[in-house]
N, C-alpha and C positions, 0 to 999 in steps of 0.2 A: 511672578510665579516662586514659591517657594519651593525648591529644589527635595525638599524633605517631604510636601506633604502626599500622600499618597489615597488622596479620597478619589472618590471614582471621577467626579469632575476635575480634578486636577491630570488625572491620569490622562482622561481623552483629551482634554487644552491642549496639554504637553506634547501628547503625539501628533495631533492636528500642527502644531506648531512648528516640531523639529524631525519627525518620523517622514520617510519618504512613504508614501500613501498607495503601498501596493496591494494592499487588504482592503476590503469594504468590513469593515469589523463588526461584530454581532456584537450590541451593548449588553455584554455579560462579563461580568469582572472575577474568575475564579482566582480565590487569593491560598487555599490551601486544599487538602485532600486527604484521604485515609480509606485503603482498599480503591473499591468502586465508587466510591462517593467524591465528589468535588461541594465545597464550600466556599459563598461567594462573598464578596465583602464585606457584606449586613450580618454573612454566618448562615444564608440559606444553604439547604443540603440538595444536593441534585446526584441523581444517579448518573454516572460518567459511560455511556454506550458509545462512545466515539474515539477514546483512548486517545488524546493529541493526535488524532487522524491515524490508528492502529499503531501507537508507538507504547504507551503505556500498557504493556501485553501485561504486566504483574501488579495494576494497581499505581496507587500511592501510598510511599512509606512502604516500601516490600522491607521487612528486616534483612535480608539479606544484600539490597540495594544499599542501606543506609549502612549496611557493615563498612562493604568496601570504601566508601566515600570517606569515612571516618579514618579508615587505614591507609588508604593511598593518599590522603591530604596530609601525612605526617612523611611520605615518601615524594616520588618523583611524579608529575602531573605532563612531561614533556623532556624528550630525550631527542629528538628528532629520527628521523630515520635512517644516517648514517651512523646510526651504534646499535648494538642487540639491546633489547630488554626482554623478561621473558614472555610478560604477557602476550604478545602479539604471537610468538610460535604457539603458546597453550590454546590459544583462541583458534588458532588456523588448524590446527591437530585436531579438535574436537569437530570443527566443521567438516574438515575433508572427511574423519572418517566416519560421521555421521551421515555424509552427502556419497560417499563412494566418489567421488572427484578428486582430483591430483594436489591443486595448490590454492591458496588464496593467496588476493591482494587487500588491502585495508584502505579504506578512504572515508571521507567526511560523509558522503549523503548518498541519497539513492542516484539522484544527477548524475552526480559524479561518477557514481559503480557503472551507471550506462555510458558516459563517455569514454570510461576506461574499457570497457568490452565492443565499443566501436573500433577501437585503437589494436587492440587485441585482436580482433577480429581481422582490420587489414592485416597485420600481420603474417598470419595463417594464411594469407589470399592476397599475396603483393599482386599491386596493379589492377584489384577490381573494387571497385567502389561501389556498388548498386546496393542498397540496402531494402529490405521485406517488410513492412511491419502493416499492420492494423487500421481501419477505419475505427475511431473512439479509442485509441488506444492513448495510453499517457505513460511517456517513459521521463518527463523533466522539462525543467526552463534553460538550462544552458543551449547554446545555440545544438550541438550537434544531438542533443536529447530531445530537443524540441523540435528539431527535422523530421525525427521517428515518432511524432505525437499525431495519432492521428485526427486531428480536429484542426479544421482551418482555424478557428477563431483566434484559438493560441498562437497559429503561425503567422496569421497574415500581417499583423504590424510589426515582424521583425524580418521581415523576408528582405531579399535573399536567403535563405538559410544553407545548410550544405546540402548538394543538390544529389540528385540520381536516386531518390527515394520512391518504390512503387507502395502503394496503402491497398490491400483487399479487405474486403469482407470477411468479420467474421464466422467462422465455422463452413467459410465456403472453399470447399476442398479443389476445386477445380479451378478457382481464380487464383489459389495459392500454386499450384502447379502451372499455371500457366505465368505467373510472376514473377517464379525463380529459375530462373538460367546457371549458365557456367560464369557469368558475367558478377554473380549476385554474389557479394562478400557474407554476409551474414541476414538471417531470420529474425527479427525478435516479435517474441509476443508474451504476454501477461496470461500465465494459465488462468486467470480469472481477472478481468479488466475492472480494476475498482473505479478509479474517474468514469469510466464509462458508462457505469450503473448497474456494477455487478453480474456483468455478463460473463460466465463461463465459457471455455473452449471446450467442446465435447472430445472424448477420447480419441475418437477417428480421426478429427482434424491434426489433435497432437502427432498424432501416430505417422498423418501424413506428412506435417513436417517433418519429422524424424526421418522420412524415408526418403524428400524431394532434397533435404539436405546432403543425405550420406550421397543420393544421384550425382549431384552438382558438385559437393566439394566445398558447400554456405555452409556456416558456421550458426549451428543454433543456439539463440539466445532466448533463456527464459527469465524473464525482468518479474522474480517473486518479493519484490522492494512491500507492497501492501498483501498480498496475498501468502507469503511463505513464513518460514519462522513460526509455525504451528497454528496459524491462523485457521487453517481447512481442515485440522485434525491430523496431520501429518506435519513431520519437523521441516519437510520443503514439498511446497505442492506439488512437483514431478513426480512424488512418490506416490501421488493417488493415481496417475495413468500408468505410470511404470517407463513413460518415458522419458530416458535420459538425456539431457542436452550437454552441449558444449561448453556452454557457459551459463553460471547460474548469478544474479545480480539481488542482492537485499543491503537493505539499510533499515530503517524506521525502527521497530522496536529492537533491533540488534545492539543498540550500545546502552540500551537502559534507562532512557531519556536524555543521553550527551549523544552527537552526532558519529556516528559511526555507520560505512558503510562498508560493502563487502565485493569482491567478484570471486566466483568459483569456478575454475577452468577445469577441463576434462583432459585426457588425452591426443584431443586432437591442438591441442595448444603447449603440449610440452616441447619444452627447447625454443619455443619461439619468443619468448618474451626474455629482454635481455637486459642487464645494468646500462639506466640512458634512456629507454625505451617509454618508461614511465615514471610518476612521481608523485609526492604529495609532502607538504611540511608537518600537517598535525594529524592525517590520517592513520590513525592503528596507533595513536597514544597510547602509554601504560592505563591511564584511568578508564577510557572508554574498552579498551582490550577486556581489561578483568571484569568491567560491568557485563561486556558482552558474553564473556565465559558463565557468570553467572545467570542471565537470562535465557542462552541454552540448556544448563542444568534444568533451572525449574520450570523450563517448556516444556522438556522431555516428562518432566513426573506429570505433568498437566493435560498431555496428549487425550486421554481416555477423558476425562472431564469435559475437555473442548467438543469433544466426540459424541458424547452425552447429552451434555447442555443442549447442543446444535439440535440435535436429533429432535430433542423435548423441543424448544422453540419452534422448530418448523413443524410441530406436530398442534403446537397451539397456535400457530400463527393463520394456519390454515383452517383453522376454526373459525375464525372470523366472518361473520354473516355480514360481509359490508360491500357494497356493489361499486366503491370508490377505489379498490384496490385491483389493480389491472393485470398485476404477477408479482411472486415471491421467489426470490432467486437466490442461494449461497448457500454455504456449507459449513459446519463448525461455527464457527463466530465472526463469521465474514455475509452480510445479509444484504439486500438491498431487497423495498420496496417500491414497488412501482405504484404511483396513483395517476389517477385520470384529472388529475390538477397540479400546478405548480409547489413543488415537495416544500421552500422554502418556508412559506408562509405557516403549514403545517410545522416545521420544525420550529419556528418560532413558538405556536402555539404549546408544543409540549416543552421547550425551554420554559414557559411561564408555568407550569405545572411538574416539573422539576426533575425535566430529562437532557441529557444532552447529547443530541444525534447530529449528523452532517446530512451533506445530501450530496447526487451526483447527478449531473445534468440536470434536465430542468423540473423531472418528476420521479426522482428516484428519493427515497430516505436510504439513507447510508446509515448501516450499524457494524461497528469496530470497534467490540467492547473489550474491555481486560480479561484476561483469560480467568481470572478467577473470579468473575462477575457471579453473583449467585440467582436462583432463579424467581427470587421473590421481586429483583428488579427487574425484570423479562417480562414476570407477568405483572407488573404494575405498568409498565411500559405498555403492552400488550391494551391497557384498559384502558389507560390514558387518549392511545391513539385511537381507538374505538369509538370514545367519546369525541375528540378530533373530528373523526371524519363522518361522523353518524348524528350526533347527538347538537353538535352543534355546526352542520356544516357549510350554513349561510357564512358564518365566520370566516371560514378558511376561504371561503372563495372572494369574500368581499375584501381579504387583505389581499387579495392574490395580486402579485406581481409577476411580469414574465422574467424567467429565469435567465443568466446568462449563456451565451451560448445556443446552438439549437439543440433540438431532442434528440435522444440517443438514441442511435439506430440500434434495431432489435434483431439478430441475426437467427436462422433457422437451425435450431438445436435441438438435439436428440432429447427425446424425453423418455427415454429408459431408465432413467434414476432419478431421485427425487432432487437429486443436485441440479439436472439440468431443468425441471419442468418449470411452467410457466417464464420462460424465457420470451414466448411471443400468445398473443389471446386475441 
């Protein structure tokens, strides 16, 4: 096999021979992109409605991202965290001032951010090891973050994990109040549960979490790795409810396509974290931090567009006269369309029609498009989805295969706003 052969056949064969098989890859070979478009190895164009799983929020080949990459290529890509460089402090100041929290720690990924949050919470609550998280949550693949992930299929092959974790049902305030005690170190919540099927937590539940955390001294952590940094129409997801957590974890879009995660800490952590308590070799390197700053600046400019496009998209989705749609959940540019059938085959049919989408649990089509996505892309997606579900429903059913894991739990959710509407039906 020639090393320089990049044909689709050679790419697949080489991976099967040499890459550890942790993913069942889709037979899709994106090779370039522009704006909200992707182009495969044959030159076919697709609307990118997944954004590299919420990463490419500025689309592909954004001019500010390209400029920073060119400039930083002639400077330092890495210096280690033993020394100062300007970019880390500049990005930290931007995030701290925008969030109202106190400090930032930079790492390489979302799972690393959550691992750091576990450690920081234990520093704030010495001797308290109990953690509370939600059923159907997802916080990462490393041992600590996986221990907080509320989906047994992910955890079971690697048990025993970090002990003393209690999982409660999303939006069940009574269960949360019963689970959190004076032995609880931290409560981990995703304001909108992405992998769980785009399940929003109600304002009432988030307010209750803040109240019970204050009562018991537990650290309240919001995992905004997928739902944060503009995705819901505010820079931080917690700004929608007004409930301020003690820690926010970030990643996915932050590095502009490069690995970058962050932990933002509030007053409850001031003075707790000292030299030697935590560290990272690559986290917060100059290139990633410079890209991160550009992403935040550009995202702030796009918040109005995200809100306007999201409201329009929801209205258009709800016009679909399709009995195959069980629920529509989301806000801004984070949407889940729950179907009455496995979502994987439907996603495959949409890919054939030129739309890159994701799935969540067994029956949810997951949309995480770039913030610059044009309405035309979403109009065409709705038409294609309607065709797949109604014009040729037998094809989607005939292709049906059981998805990984169990069907997503759909919790009781307030229906006072469109954000929470359709969580159950």
